[in-house]
C-alpha positions, 0 to 999 in steps of 0.5 A: 485436521485443524484443532484450533481451540479459538475456532472450535468453541465448546457448546457452553461457549457457543450458547453462553454460560447459561445456555441462552443468548446469541451464539459466539461466532469465530472470526478466525477465518474471516478475510481481511477487509479491503477498506482496512489499511494504512499507507506510510511514506518515507520521503526522499532526503531532498524533501525532508527540509520541512521536518516531515520526512515520514507521512501517514496518509489517508488514502481513499483507494490504492490499486493492487501492488504486484510483481510479475516474471516473464516466462522463458519458453524452451523447446525440447524436441516435442516438449515445451517447458518454461522458466522464470525470466525477467522480473518487473514490478507493476505500477500502483495508483494511490488516491489521497483525500486528506489534502490539508493536514499535514499538507499532503497535496503540497508535499506530493507536488513538491516530490513530483516537481523535484523529478520533473519541473513543468515550469523549467522543463528540466528533470531532476533539477536538484540532482538529488535522490528522487526515490523514497526509501519505502512506501508501506501499505499496512492491512489491519485486522478487525480490531484495527491492529497491523496484520500484514504489510506490503513494502515497496522500495525505491518509490517515485511518482510518475503521475500527479493529477487532481480529481474533477471539480464538480459542484453536483457531487458530495465527496471529498476532493482527491489527488491521484498519484501513480507510483513506480517502485523497484522491488517489493516485499509482503510479510506478516506484520509481526515478523516484518521489519519494524516500520519507521514511518 
């Protein structure tokens, strides 16, 4: 049985010092809100000539980052058992909406073009490392403090496209980028590797 004093408040704390006023409601069991997050990038070495090797981006939406393993089916007489097999990361789609500062649209396009240049039709033209060291999604608590981190390593874009231009809408223009990554890690922010972004 849990005996967390921050959650189980006394009667005086619940009713206020004079026994009047609104009750104090604990936030100890609240869920992390899906809209409270930040996205940090470390750009590949070939894109750091502008002095912006680390970016904190305003991201309107980012899909779930995950990892899955394929099951290996083993038949044993009349039994069927499974073992974990090949592991593979999933793709993650990020929708960015701060396109001007610090020139996010230009940086993302330069990164994508360094992998595949649609003008020349060549892949990895510069012959450099096109993967970013990491991309960090930081979940924030109700006070805006880092709570948990999902870190993806070996990140590179596989798709870059702008949102539809529509005069009849009242929204910010966005850029949608799909990323691939080699592996990921999820940990509490206080025990995680300090972010350099």
